[in-house]
N, CA, C and O of each residue as an XYZ file, in Angstrom:
308
protein
N     235.827    113.890     -5.709
C     236.911    113.974     -6.675
C     236.548    113.156     -7.912
O     236.029    112.045     -7.799
N     236.821    113.704     -9.077
C     236.540    113.031    -10.325
C     237.546    111.907    -10.544
O     238.747    112.076    -10.333
N     237.027    110.753    -10.974
C     237.893    109.626    -11.269
C     238.732    109.943    -12.503
O     238.221    110.489    -13.481
N     240.003    109.606    -12.460
C     240.888    109.841    -13.602
C     240.485    108.955    -14.763
O     240.074    107.810    -14.572
N     240.603    109.485    -15.950
C     240.260    108.765    -17.168
C     241.290    109.132    -18.221
O     241.163    110.154    -18.896
N     242.297    108.307    -18.357
C     243.407    108.619    -19.256
C     243.101    108.217    -20.694
O     242.361    107.265    -20.945
N     243.686    108.959    -21.636
C     243.589    108.669    -23.057
C     244.924    109.011    -23.705
O     245.656    109.876    -23.223
N     245.227    108.336    -24.779
C     246.462    108.589    -25.511
C     246.111    108.971    -26.943
O     245.310    108.300    -27.594
N     246.717    110.053    -27.429
C     246.455    110.537    -28.779
C     247.770    110.800    -29.494
O     248.739    111.252    -28.885
N     247.795    110.514    -30.789
C     248.944    110.868    -31.620
C     248.768    112.327    -32.042
O     247.756    112.689    -32.640
N     249.751    113.149    -31.728
C     249.701    114.573    -32.061
C     250.960    114.978    -32.811
O     252.041    114.447    -32.557
N     250.817    115.918    -33.732
C     252.020    116.458    -34.371
C     252.905    117.130    -33.302
O     252.385    117.692    -32.339
N     254.214    117.074    -33.463
C     255.118    117.631    -32.458
C     254.832    119.099    -32.115
O     254.943    119.499    -30.956
N     254.465    119.897    -33.122
C     254.223    121.328    -32.869
C     253.017    121.536    -31.955
O     253.031    122.407    -31.085
N     251.988    120.738    -32.155
C     250.785    120.846    -31.337
C     251.064    120.394    -29.904
O     250.629    121.025    -28.941
N     251.789    119.306    -29.788
C     252.178    118.808    -28.464
C     253.002    119.864    -27.725
O     252.803    120.086    -26.531
N     253.917    120.507    -28.429
C     254.753    121.541    -27.819
C     253.923    122.743    -27.394
O     254.164    123.316    -26.331
N     252.952    123.132    -28.210
C     252.092    124.273    -27.869
C     251.298    124.011    -26.592
O     251.165    124.893    -25.745
N     250.778    122.804    -26.461
C     250.032    122.434    -25.251
C     250.973    122.459    -24.042
O     250.619    122.984    -22.987
N     252.147    121.900    -24.200
C     253.141    121.895    -23.128
C     253.528    123.318    -22.710
O     253.557    123.643    -21.523
N     253.823    124.153    -23.703
C     254.243    125.531    -23.416
C     253.172    126.299    -22.644
O     253.486    127.031    -21.705
N     251.922    126.137    -23.034
C     250.837    126.828    -22.342
C     250.683    126.315    -20.919
O     250.439    127.097    -20.000
N     250.821    125.019    -20.732
C     250.728    124.445    -19.385
C     251.829    124.989    -18.477
O     251.577    125.334    -17.323
N     253.046    125.063    -19.005
C     254.168    125.598    -18.223
C     253.927    127.069    -17.894
O     254.131    127.502    -16.760
N     253.493    127.829    -18.890
C     253.231    129.255    -18.690
C     252.177    129.487    -17.601
O     252.314    130.398    -16.784
N     251.137    128.664    -17.593
C     250.053    128.827    -16.619
C     250.310    128.104    -15.305
O     249.619    128.342    -14.314
N     251.312    127.215    -15.300
C     251.624    126.460    -14.096
C     250.576    125.409    -13.769
O     250.323    125.117    -12.600
N     249.962    124.836    -14.812
C     248.940    123.811    -14.600
C     249.340    122.537    -15.351
O     250.210    122.575    -16.221
N     248.706    121.414    -15.013
C     249.053    120.161    -15.696
C     248.771    120.205    -17.199
O     247.817    120.838    -17.651
N     249.608    119.530    -17.942
C     249.437    119.439    -19.391
C     248.062    118.864    -19.722
O     247.400    119.329    -20.650
N     247.636    117.867    -18.973
C     246.342    117.242    -19.245
C     245.194    118.225    -19.071
O     244.170    118.095    -19.741
N     245.341    119.205    -18.186
C     244.296    120.217    -18.011
C     244.186    121.115    -19.235
O     243.084    121.449    -19.671
N     245.328    121.504    -19.786
C     245.319    122.319    -21.004
C     244.712    121.510    -22.148
O     243.866    122.016    -22.886
N     245.139    120.262    -22.295
C     244.617    119.417    -23.365
C     243.106    119.244    -23.231
O     242.388    119.333    -24.227
N     242.619    119.002    -22.030
C     241.181    118.828    -21.809
C     240.416    120.102    -22.148
O     239.352    120.037    -22.762
N     240.941    121.252    -21.757
C     240.280    122.528    -22.054
C     240.224    122.789    -23.551
O     239.197    123.217    -24.077
N     241.327    122.528    -24.228
C     241.378    122.754    -25.679
C     240.426    121.806    -26.407
O     239.746    122.212    -27.349
N     240.377    120.565    -25.981
C     239.460    119.604    -26.595
C     238.015    120.014    -26.334
O     237.187    119.960    -27.243
N     237.701    120.423    -25.109
C     236.330    120.831    -24.775
C     235.880    122.015    -25.629
O     234.770    122.011    -26.162
N     236.726    123.013    -25.758
C     236.395    124.182    -26.583
C     236.281    123.775    -28.050
O     235.353    124.189    -28.744
N     237.214    122.975    -28.510
C     237.195    122.530    -29.901
C     235.958    121.734    -30.252
O     235.440    121.859    -31.361
N     235.475    120.918    -29.330
C     234.278    120.118    -29.588
C     233.056    121.006    -29.794
O     232.127    120.631    -30.510
N     233.055    122.164    -29.179
C     231.933    123.087    -29.350
C     232.091    123.944    -30.609
O     231.098    124.363    -31.205
N     233.323    124.200    -31.006
C     233.571    125.132    -32.103
C     233.734    124.482    -33.470
O     233.492    125.135    -34.486
N     234.130    123.242    -33.523
C     234.388    122.581    -34.795
C     233.217    121.668    -35.127
O     232.836    120.805    -34.335
N     232.660    121.872    -36.302
C     231.532    121.034    -36.716
C     232.022    119.809    -37.480
O     233.161    119.755    -37.944
N     231.151    118.850    -37.594
C     231.462    117.641    -38.339
C     231.854    117.989    -39.787
O     232.783    117.404    -40.344
N     231.139    118.941    -40.378
C     231.445    119.315    -41.763
C     232.801    120.010    -41.874
O     233.461    119.908    -42.908
N     233.227    120.719    -40.819
C     234.560    121.330    -40.826
C     235.642    120.266    -40.944
O     236.669    120.481    -41.589
N     235.411    119.132    -40.326
C     236.402    118.059    -40.312
C     236.310    117.157    -41.531
O     237.326    116.634    -41.988
N     235.119    116.967    -42.061
C     234.916    116.011    -43.153
C     235.748    116.329    -44.388
O     236.151    115.414    -45.107
N     236.010    117.585    -44.646
C     236.786    117.909    -45.848
C     238.259    117.519    -45.728
O     238.991    117.572    -46.716
N     238.702    117.127    -44.530
C     240.085    116.702    -44.327
C     240.216    115.182    -44.227
O     241.293    114.669    -43.925
N     239.138    114.476    -44.477
C     239.172    113.019    -44.430
C     239.665    112.508    -45.783
O     239.154    112.882    -46.839
N     240.669    111.645    -45.714
C     241.250    111.067    -46.932
C     241.318    109.549    -46.757
O     241.366    109.062    -45.627
N     241.324    108.801    -47.854
C     241.389    107.339    -47.752
C     242.657    106.878    -47.038
O     243.725    107.474    -47.176
N     242.510    105.820    -46.286
C     243.641    105.251    -45.555
C     244.082    103.943    -46.191
O     243.261    103.190    -46.714
N     245.356    103.683    -46.143
C     245.874    102.402    -46.624
C     245.938    101.376    -45.494
O     246.309    100.223    -45.713
N     245.576    101.803    -44.291
C     245.608    100.917    -43.127
C     244.444     99.929    -43.174
O     243.327    100.309    -43.527
N     244.689     98.685    -42.827
C     243.584     97.729    -42.751
C     242.671     97.982    -41.543
O     241.578     97.423    -41.456
N     243.125     98.821    -40.625
C     242.344     99.101    -39.411
C     241.315    100.206    -39.595
O     240.297    100.229    -38.904
N     241.579    101.133    -40.535
C     240.705    102.286    -40.706
C     240.421    102.535    -42.180
O     241.312    102.447    -43.026
N     239.181    102.842    -42.465
C     238.773    103.153    -43.835
C     239.383    104.479    -44.295
O     239.810    104.622    -45.441
N     239.412    105.444    -43.370
C     239.899    106.788    -43.677
C     240.901    107.249    -42.637
O     241.061    106.637    -41.581
N     241.569    108.340    -42.961
C     242.422    109.013    -41.987
C     242.167    110.513    -42.098
O     241.527    110.980    -43.041
N     242.668    111.245    -41.138
C     242.455    112.680    -41.064
C     243.754    113.387    -41.397
O     244.794    113.086    -40.810
N     243.706    114.315    -42.327
C     244.898    115.062    -42.736
C     245.136    116.199    -41.740
O     244.817    117.357    -42.010
N     245.699    115.848    -40.593
C     245.895    116.813    -39.504
C     246.878    117.908    -39.898
O     246.718    119.057    -39.487
N     247.881    117.571    -40.682
C     248.858    118.584    -41.086
C     248.193    119.690    -41.899
O     248.446    120.872    -41.667
N     247.345    119.309    -42.849
C     246.652    120.304    -43.664
C     245.649    121.087    -42.832
O     245.499    122.296    -43.004
N     244.965    120.396    -41.934
C     243.993    121.053    -41.058
C     244.676    122.133    -40.219
O     244.187    123.259    -40.132
N     245.802    121.786    -39.606
C     246.544    122.745    -38.785
C     247.023    123.913    -39.635
O     246.928    125.067    -39.217
N     247.529    123.625    -40.805
C     247.999    124.677    -41.707
C     246.854    125.621    -42.067
O     247.013    126.841    -42.031
N     245.705    125.051    -42.412
C     244.548    125.870    -42.791
C     244.000    126.695    -41.627
O     243.351    127.719    -41.840
N     244.261    126.250    -40.400
C     243.816    126.990    -39.222
C     244.771    128.131    -38.883
O     244.477    128.961    -38.022
N     245.915    128.166    -39.566
C     246.894    129.217    -39.310
C     247.661    129.002    -38.019
O     248.130    129.954    -37.396
N     247.782    127.753    -37.627
C     248.480    127.449    -36.365
C     249.936    127.102    -36.620
O     250.676    126.818    -35.679
């Protein structure tokens, strides 16, 4: 059995709901849907696809932030 490895991510409400809805529809854990979507996305999205959505951050913790709202909009989701 694979050891559990939990992670927490900030997601827009619509994306969180989409993952939840698919998990309910398939009758599988939400974390399984999230893991599958992340695995597929890691193969399909290139670094350059993401770099154009990087914008300066005002946070002292991070130099930049990712414009997830624009990214989702541009993906037609």
